C-alpha positions in Angstrom: 10.5 -34.4 6.3 10.5 -32.3 9.5 8.5 -29.1 9.7 10.6 -25.9 9.3 11.5 -24.0 12.5 10.3 -20.4 12.8 11.4 -17.6 15.1 8.8 -17.5 17.8 5.7 -15.4 16.8 2.3 -15.4 18.5 -0.8 -15.1 16.4 -3.5 -13.2 18.3 -6.6 -14.6 16.5 -6.8 -18.3 15.7 -10.4 -19.1 16.1 -13.6 -17.7 14.4 -17.4 -17.9 14.6 -19.2 -18.6 11.4 -23.0 -18.3 11.1 -25.4 -18.7 8.2 -27.6 -15.8 6.9 -29.9 -15.8 4.0 -29.2 -18.3 1.2 -25.7 -17.7 -0.2 -24.7 -15.4 2.7 -22.5 -16.2 5.7 -21.1 -14.1 8.5 -17.6 -14.5 9.9 -16.0 -12.9 13.0 -13.1 -13.5 15.4 -14.0 -15.3 18.6 -11.9 -12.7 20.5 -13.7 -9.4 21.2 -12.1 -6.0 20.6 -10.6 -4.4 23.7 -11.0 -0.8 24.6 -9.2 1.8 22.5 -8.4 5.5 22.9 -10.7 8.2 21.6 -8.0 10.0 19.6 -4.5 9.1 18.3 -3.1 12.3 19.9 -3.8 10.7 23.3 -1.1 8.1 22.4 1.3 10.8 21.2 0.9 12.7 24.4 1.3 9.5 26.5 4.7 8.6 24.9 5.9 12.2 25.1 5.3 11.9 28.9 6.6 8.4 29.6 9.4 8.2 27.0 10.2 11.8 26.0 13.8 11.2 24.8 12.9 8.1 22.7 13.3 8.7 19.0 9.9 9.0 17.3 11.1 9.4 13.8 14.4 9.8 11.9 15.4 10.6 8.4 18.9 10.9 6.8 19.9 14.4 6.0 19.9 15.4 2.3 23.4 16.4 1.2 24.0 19.4 -1.1 26.0 17.2 -3.5 23.2 14.6 -3.6 22.8 11.5 -1.6 22.1 11.2 2.1 24.1 11.6 5.2 23.5 10.9 8.9 20.2 10.4 10.6 18.3 13.5 11.8 16.1 12.5 14.8 13.0 13.8 16.4 12.2 12.6 19.9 8.7 12.1 21.3 9.0 15.3 23.4 10.1 17.3 20.4 7.3 15.9 18.2 4.7 16.7 20.8 5.9 20.3 21.3 6.2 21.0 17.6 2.8 19.4 16.9 1.2 21.8 19.4 2.9 24.8 17.9 1.8 23.8 14.4 -1.7 23.3 15.8 -1.8 26.8 17.0 -0.7 28.1 13.6 -3.6 26.2 12.0 -6.1 27.4 14.6 -4.9 31.0 13.9 -5.8 30.6 10.3 -9.3 29.2 11.0 -8.6 26.0 9.1 -11.3 23.3 9.4 -12.9 20.2 7.8 -14.2 22.6 5.1 -10.7 24.1 4.6 -8.2 21.3 5.4 -4.4 21.0 4.8 -3.3 19.4 1.5 0.2 17.8 1.8 2.3 17.6 -1.4 5.3 15.7 -0.1 7.0 12.4 0.1 7.7 10.9 3.6 9.8 13.3 5.6 10.0 14.8 9.1 8.1 18.0 8.2 5.3 16.0 6.6 5.0 13.9 9.8 5.0 16.9 12.2 2.4 18.8 10.1 0.2 15.7 10.2 0.5 15.5 14.0 -0.2 19.2 14.3 -3.4 18.7 12.2 -4.5 15.9 14.5 -4.0 18.1 17.6 -5.9 21.0 16.1 -8.7 18.8 14.8 -8.0 19.9 11.2 -8.1 17.1 8.6 -5.0 16.7 6.3 -4.8 15.3 2.8 -1.6 13.4 2.0 -1.6 13.5 -1.8 0.3 11.1 -4.1 3.5 12.8 -5.1 3.0 11.3 -8.5 0.1 13.7 -9.1 2.6 16.6 -8.9 5.9 15.0 -10.0 5.0 12.5 -12.7 1.7 13.6 -14.1 1.9 15.9 -17.1 -1.6 17.3 -16.9 -2.1 17.6 -13.1 -5.8 16.5 -13.6 -5.8 14.3 -10.5 -4.2 17.0 -8.4 -6.8 19.5 -9.5 -9.5 16.9 -8.7 -8.1 16.5 -5.2 -8.1 20.3 -4.6 -11.6 20.7 -6.0 -12.9 17.9 -3.8 -11.5 19.0 -0.5 -11.2 22.8 -1.0 -8.1 23.3 1.2 -7.2 26.4 3.1 -3.5 25.5 3.0 -1.2 23.5 0.7 2.1 22.3 2.1 4.9 21.2 -0.3 8.3 19.8 0.6 10.3 22.1 -1.7 9.6 24.7 -4.4 12.1 23.3 -6.9 10.2 20.0 -7.3 6.6 20.9 -6.6 6.6 24.5 -7.9 5.3 23.7 -11.3 2.4 21.7 -10.0 1.5 24.4 -7.5 1.6 27.1 -10.1 -0.5 25.1 -12.5 -3.2 23.8 -10.0 -3.3 25.7 -6.7 -5.4 28.8 -6.6 -4.0 32.1 -5.5 -6.5 32.2 -2.6 -4.8 29.2 -1.0 -1.9 29.7 1.4 1.3 27.8 0.4 3.8 26.6 2.9 7.2 25.3 1.8 10.0 23.5 3.7 12.6 25.0 1.4 12.8 27.4 -1.6 10.4 30.0 -2.9 7.9 30.3 -5.8 8.5 32.9 -8.5 5.8 35.5 -8.5 3.9 34.1 -5.5 4.2 34.5 -1.8 4.7 31.5 0.5 5.4 30.8 4.1 8.3 28.8 5.5 7.4 25.7 7.4 9.7 26.8 10.2 7.3 29.7 10.9 4.5 27.2 11.6 6.8 25.4 14.1 7.8 28.7 15.7 4.2 29.7 16.6 3.9 29.5 20.4 1.1 27.2 21.6 -1.6 28.7 23.8 -4.5 27.2 25.8 -6.5 27.2 22.5 -4.5 24.1 21.5 -5.6 22.2 24.6 -9.2 23.2 23.9 -9.0 22.2 20.3 -7.6 18.8 21.1 -10.2 18.2 23.8 -12.9 19.0 21.3 -11.8 16.2 19.0 -13.3 12.7 19.5 -14.1 9.4 17.8 -16.2 11.1 15.0 -13.6 13.8 14.2 -12.2 13.5 10.7 -8.4 13.0 10.8 -7.6 12.9 7.1 -8.9 12.3 3.6 -7.1 9.5 1.8 -7.8 9.3 -1.9 -8.4 5.9 -3.5 -6.1 4.9 -6.3 -8.7 5.8 -8.9 -8.4 2.4 -10.6 -11.8 2.8 -12.4 -12.8 6.5 -12.0 -11.2 9.6 -10.6 -10.0 9.0 -7.1 -12.5 9.3 -4.2 -11.8 10.9 -0.9 -12.1 8.3 1.8 -13.1 9.8 5.1 -10.8 8.7 8.0 -12.0 9.3 11.6 -10.3 9.1 14.9 -12.5 6.0 15.7 -11.4 4.3 12.5 -7.7 4.8 13.2 -7.7 4.1 16.9 -9.9 1.0 16.6 -7.8 -0.3 13.8 -4.6 0.1 15.7 -6.1 -1.8 18.6 -7.3 -4.5 16.2 -3.8 -4.8 14.8 -2.3 -5.0 18.3 -4.6 -7.9 19.1 -4.0 -9.7 15.8 -0.3 -9.1 15.9 0.8 -9.2 19.6 4.4 -8.8 18.5 3.7 -5.1 18.1 3.6 -4.6 21.9 6.3 -7.1 23.0 9.1 -4.5 22.7 9.6 -1.0 21.4 8.9 -1.1 17.7 11.6 -0.2 15.2 10.5 0.2 11.6 12.7 1.0 8.5 10.0 1.9 6.1 9.5 3.6 2.7 5.8 2.9 2.2 4.2 6.2 1.2 2.0 8.0 3.7 -0.5 9.0 1.0 -1.4 5.3 0.9 -3.3 3.7 3.8 -0.8 1.1 4.5 2.1 3.4 5.0 0.2 6.4 6.4 -2.4 4.6 8.6 -1.1 1.1 9.3 2.7 1.8 9.8 2.7 5.5 10.8 -0.2 4.9 13.2 1.4 1.8 14.6 4.5 3.8 15.6 2.4 6.5 17.4 0.2 3.9 19.0 3.0 1.8 20.4 5.6 4.5 21.0 7.9 3.0 18.4 10.6 4.5 16.2 10.2 5.0 12.4 13.4 5.3 10.3 12.2 6.9 7.0 13.7 4.9 4.2 14.4 7.1 1.2 15.0 4.0 -0.9 12.3 2.2 -3.0 12.1 -1.1 -4.7 13.5 0.3 -8.0 16.9 -0.4 -9.6 17.9 3.2 -8.8 16.8 3.3 -5.2 17.1 -0.2 -3.9 20.7 0.5 -2.8 19.5 3.1 -0.3 17.1 0.6 1.3 19.9 -2.0 1.6 22.2 0.6 3.1 19.6 1.5 5.8 18.9 -2.2 6.6 22.6 -2.8 7.1 22.6 -0.1 9.7 19.2 -0.2 11.4 17.7 -3.5 12.6 13.9 -3.4 12.5 11.8 -5.4 14.9 9.1 -6.0 12.2 9.6 -5.3 8.5 7.1 -4.4 5.8 7.5 -4.3 2.1 6.0 -5.1 -1.3 6.9 -8.2 -3.3 9.4 -6.4 -5.5 11.1 -5.0 -2.4 11.5 -8.5 -0.9 12.7 -9.8 -4.2 15.6 -7.3 -4.1 16.4 -8.0 -0.5 16.3 -11.8 -1.1 18.8 -11.4 -3.9 21.1 -9.1 -1.9 21.0 -11.4 1.2 22.6 -14.3 -0.8 26.0 -12.5 -0.8 25.7 -9.5 1.6 26.8 -10.8 5.0 26.3 -7.5 6.8 22.8 -7.1 5.5 21.9 -10.6 6.4 23.3 -10.4 9.9 21.7 -7.0 10.8 18.3 -7.4 9.2 17.8 -10.8 10.8 19.3 -9.9 14.2 16.0 -9.0 15.9 13.2 -9.0 13.3 10.2 -11.0 14.5 8.0 -10.8 11.4 8.0 -10.0 7.8 4.8 -8.6 6.2 4.1 -8.3 2.5 1.2 -6.7 0.7 0.2 -5.3 -2.6 0.6 -8.4 -4.9 1.6 -12.0 -4.9 5.0 -13.0 -3.7 6.7 -15.4 -6.1 7.7 -18.8 -4.6 11.3 -18.5 -5.6 11.5 -15.3 -3.5 10.1 -17.0 -0.5 12.5 -19.9 -0.9 15.5 -17.6 -1.2 14.5 -15.6 1.9 14.0 -18.8 3.9 17.4 -20.2 2.7 19.2 -17.0 3.8 17.4 -17.0 7.1 18.2 -20.6 7.9 21.8 -20.1 6.9 22.2 -17.1 9.2 20.0 -17.8 12.2 19.0 -21.4 11.9 15.3 -20.7 11.6 12.8 -18.9 9.4 11.1 -15.5 9.9 7.3 -15.7 9.4 6.2 -14.1 6.2 2.8 -12.7 7.2 0.1 -11.0 5.1 -3.6 -10.2 5.1 -6.2 -8.1 3.3 -7.5 -4.6 3.7 -8.2 -1.4 1.8 -8.3 2.3 2.3 -12.0 2.0 3.4 -11.1 -0.5 6.2 -8.5 1.5 7.9 -6.7 -0.6 6.3 -6.3 -3.7 8.5 -9.1 -6.2 8.1 -7.9 -9.8 7.8 -4.7 -11.4 9.0 -3.2 -14.9 8.8 -3.4 -17.3 11.7 -0.2 -19.4 11.6 3.3 -19.4 10.2 2.6 -21.7 7.3 1.6 -19.0 4.9 1.2 -19.7 1.2 0.8 -17.2 -1.7 -2.8 -15.9 -1.7 -3.6 -16.7 2.0 -5.4 -13.9 3.9 -6.5 -15.4 7.2 -9.3 -14.3 9.5 -11.1 -11.1 10.5 -9.5 -8.9 13.1 -11.4 -8.5 16.4 -14.4 -6.3 16.4 -15.0 -6.6 12.7 -17.6 -8.8 10.9 -17.2 -10.2 7.4 -20.2 -10.9 5.2 -19.5 -13.6 2.6 -21.9 -13.2 -0.3 -22.1 -15.7 -3.2 -22.0 -13.9 -6.5 -22.0 -15.8 -9.9 -19.6 -18.5 -8.7 -17.5 -16.1 -6.6 -17.7 -15.1 -3.0 -17.5 -11.3 -2.2 -16.1 -10.3 1.2 -17.9 -7.3 2.8 -16.8 -5.4 6.0 -18.6 -3.9 9.0 -16.9 -2.6 12.1 -15.5 0.5 13.9 -12.5 0.6 11.5 -14.7 1.1 8.4 -15.1 4.5 6.8 -18.4 6.4 7.1 -18.1 7.0 3.4 -16.6 9.3 0.7 -16.3 13.1 1.2 -18.9 15.1 -0.6 -20.0 12.1 -2.6 -23.2 10.7 -1.0 -24.2 8.8 -4.1 -20.8 7.0 -4.3 -21.1 6.2 -0.6 -24.6 4.7 -1.0 -23.3 2.5 -3.8 -20.6 0.9 -1.7 -22.7 -0.1 1.3 -25.3 -2.8 1.3 -28.7 -2.8 3.1 -27.1 -4.1 6.3 -24.4 -1.5 6.4 -21.5 -3.7 5.2 -18.9 -2.1 2.9 -18.8 -4.0 -0.4 -15.1 -4.5 -1.1 -15.3 -6.1 -4.6 -12.7 -8.6 -3.5 -13.4 -12.3 -3.9 -12.3 -14.9 -1.4 -12.5 -18.6 -0.7 -11.6 -20.9 2.2 -8.0 -22.0 2.6 -9.5 -25.3 3.9 -13.2 -25.9 3.7 -13.0 -28.5 6.5 -11.3 -26.0 8.9 -12.8 -22.5 8.8 -10.3 -21.4 11.6 -7.5 -21.3 9.0 -9.5 -18.5 7.3 -9.7 -17.2 3.8 -7.5 -16.8 0.7 -7.7 -14.3 -2.1 -9.7 -15.2 -5.2 -9.3 -12.1 -7.3 -11.3 -8.9 -7.9 -14.9 -9.5 -9.0 -14.9 -6.5 -11.3 -11.9 -7.7 -13.1 -13.2 -11.2 -13.9 -14.8 -11.8 -17.3 -16.5 -14.4 -19.5 -15.1 -16.1 -22.6 -17.4 -16.5 -25.6 -18.2 -20.0 -24.3 -19.6 -18.5 -21.1 -16.7 -19.7 -19.0 -15.6 -17.3 -16.2 -11.9 -16.2 -16.1 -10.7 -15.5 -12.6 -8.2 -12.8 -13.3 -6.5 -12.3 -10.0 -5.2 -15.8 -9.3 -4.3 -16.4 -13.0 -2.4 -13.1 -13.1 -0.5 -14.1 -10.0 0.4 -17.5 -11.5 1.8 -15.8 -14.6 3.9 -13.3 -12.7 5.3 -16.0 -10.4 6.1 -18.2 -13.4 7.8 -15.4 -15.2 9.8 -14.0 -12.2 12.0 -11.9 -12.3 11.1 -10.8 -15.9 7.4 -9.8 -15.4 6.3 -6.6 -13.7 2.6 -7.2 -14.3 0.1 -8.8 -16.7 -3.2 -7.8 -18.1 -5.5 -10.6 -19.3 -7.5 -10.4 -22.5 -10.3 -12.4 -24.1 -13.5 -10.7 -23.0 -16.3 -12.4 -25.0 -13.6 -14.2 -27.1 -12.7 -17.9 -27.4 -9.3 -17.7 -25.7 -7.5 -16.0 -22.9 -4.6 -13.8 -23.9 -1.9 -12.0 -21.8 -0.3 -8.7 -22.4 2.9 -8.6 -20.3 4.7 -5.5 -18.9 8.3 -6.8 -18.5 10.8 -5.7 -15.9 14.2 -4.2 -16.7 15.7 -7.6 -16.0 15.0 -8.5 -19.6 17.7 -6.1 -20.8 20.7 -8.2 -19.6 18.8 -11.3 -20.7 18.7 -10.0 -24.3 22.5 -9.5 -24.4 21.9 -6.1 -26.2 23.5 -2.8 -25.4 21.7 -0.8 -22.6 20.9 2.0 -25.2 18.8 -0.3 -27.4 15.1 0.6 -27.3 12.9 -1.7 -25.2 10.9 -2.8 -28.3 14.1 -4.3 -29.8 15.0 -5.9 -26.4 11.6 -7.6 -26.3 11.9 -8.9 -29.9 15.3 -10.4 -29.3 15.7 -14.2 -29.5 16.8 -14.8 -25.9 13.8 -12.8 -24.5 11.3 -14.5 -26.8 12.8 -17.9 -25.9 12.4 -17.1 -22.1 8.8 -16.2 -22.4 8.1 -19.1 -24.7 9.4 -21.3 -21.9 7.2 -19.6 -19.4 4.1 -20.0 -21.6 4.8 -23.6 -22.3 5.2 -24.3 -18.5 1.9 -22.5 -17.8 0.1 -24.5 -20.5 1.2 -27.8 -19.0 -0.6 -26.9 -15.7 -3.7 -25.3 -17.3 -6.9 -27.2 -16.5 -9.2 -25.7 -19.2 -9.8 -22.7 -21.5 -10.2 -20.3 -18.5 -6.8 -21.0 -17.1 -4.9 -21.5 -20.4 -3.0 -18.6 -21.8 -3.4 -19.2 -25.5 -1.4 -16.2 -26.7 0.9 -13.6 -25.2 2.6 -10.3 -26.2 5.2 -8.2 -24.6 4.6 -4.5 -24.2 7.4 -2.0 -24.6 5.4 1.0 -23.4 5.0 0.9 -19.6 1.6 1.7 -18.0 1.1 5.3 -17.3 -0.5 7.1 -14.4 -2.1 9.8 -16.5 -4.2 7.3 -18.3 -4.9 5.5 -15.0 -3.3 2.3 -16.3 -1.4 2.1 -13.1 -2.3 3.5 -9.7 0.1 5.7 -7.7 0.9 2.7 -5.5 1.8 0.7 -8.6 -1.2 -1.5 -9.0 -2.3 -2.3 -12.5 -5.7 -1.2 -13.7 -6.9 -4.0 -15.9 -9.8 -2.1 -17.3 -7.9 1.1 -18.2 -5.1 -0.9 -20.0 -7.7 -2.8 -22.0 -9.5 0.4 -22.9 -6.4 2.4 -23.9 -4.7 -0.5 -25.7 -7.8 -1.9 -27.5 -6.0 -2.0 -30.8 -3.2 -4.1 -29.3 -5.8 -6.4 -27.8 -7.6 -6.8 -31.1 -4.3 -7.5 -33.0 -3.2 -10.0 -30.4 -6.4 -12.0 -30.9 -6.7 -11.7 -34.7 -3.1 -12.7 -35.3 -2.0 -9.4 -36.8 0.3 -8.3 -34.0 4.0 -8.3 -35.0 5.1 -10.7 -32.3 2.8 -13.2 -30.7 3.9 -16.0 -28.4 1.8 -19.2 -28.3 2.2 -22.4 -26.3 4.2 -25.1 -28.2 
């Protein structure tokens, strides 16, 4: 069998240095050193405004009054620079600062982008906040927590109609509110257009000149998977160093002007630092995708990809699953998406093998070669980019090697190996939380990630690392056997594709491992029942039970012991909720919170009193 052919893609880091430390400790870094990087991201924005003023910086489809979206509204680099300077002046006039930053309540849009750039120029931190805290939450507790933590001097919201209730409930009367559209009943607000119309003065130049590597650019809140979200301090050094690290690890970013079609939210580090920053750093163009990997919004993403050909493309596994399915029959999508893309990149969860196979099949049919499906590992505290793969032969769970300028500390912990980070892209800590900060750094100044890793190939360290789960999620059975939650969960999701959204493993201090499954909407057509039938009835239907019985039987065949054998399974009709922290705003499951809030279900699953339990046959 001949090796598959891939579209040419250079990997920037392929060799590492490994040294031993104390017993059970090893240090890993890239052989390639980190090159120089700018002192501030605004230097790059100013550069592109000068050398490519007419190039489109960002675009978004206009919102139509009747619903839906129309043509692209574009902002050039020259326009972005001018408007950012004007906004900066407005912020300076108000005396905003690190003690009184700007909180942003908005999804990805042009105004959000321009306000963020204005903050960068003025040296005023901004706080892109998960829209879910305002639009999905019923109690607004997490939004209040954000506001109490950062004490903003200004709150910006995209529109009064959608964000008004949250503002009225959580934002104090002493905080200025800025709106793109609409007005609040009984409360004054400022139109965003007035910020943009503020003429810039020499104060703006002085403010930008006063910023430097230690200037705080933004506060990004963690997902709050175990406690209330923490405000991760992001500095100019972190962002600039990380972008240079990315450029060296992924040379494709500098080969031609970048074009991204991207929906990943800017309140999350991957969308807001990795992708947004990448565009500014390299003078690229970002087409904001108002689609999302959900049944209702996937169509918008596919529409955009039929029209705009990205040079690199990022998505989460569920997004790639939808694209893989569509590419089988959509000739226009297949032709346009694959016309010039050099690299796919997935993050957030495991990508099921059938999805990989489907993507590769469509690519080989259309262009006669495959597109590299790359990935890595990072977190909000690492900027996020930390580890990246070294070759095109990527398998599920592969992570790769550290980016230049960053050192990994590999620490043996109860049969697992934790990866820890140190480098210029690592956060100095959590805002106004010195105790939390101290807890997360070890005696050598390495950030403790809580992620477990192991070697892809122990005989060749240059291939790098692969994911081995979250240490905090792992647990012991009554026999003392450790259950490695992350890899086992990934196996179940892959085996049950496309019917499993996520899985929570049970069995702490018990004899067997159980699985509580959150199904996808794909189970509805499988059931053969009417769309109006409650999900509980769908899950108890014979075809659905039969499908999951098949999945469980298959998993049992490949199990190697009690820690890898799913002995019992149940299907959950009630989806995880953000208010109970069962799921983070970026969609990651919180194992601990689900087990806590559904303790009765866990108990019934293991004492055989649950109404419907599936066991291997």
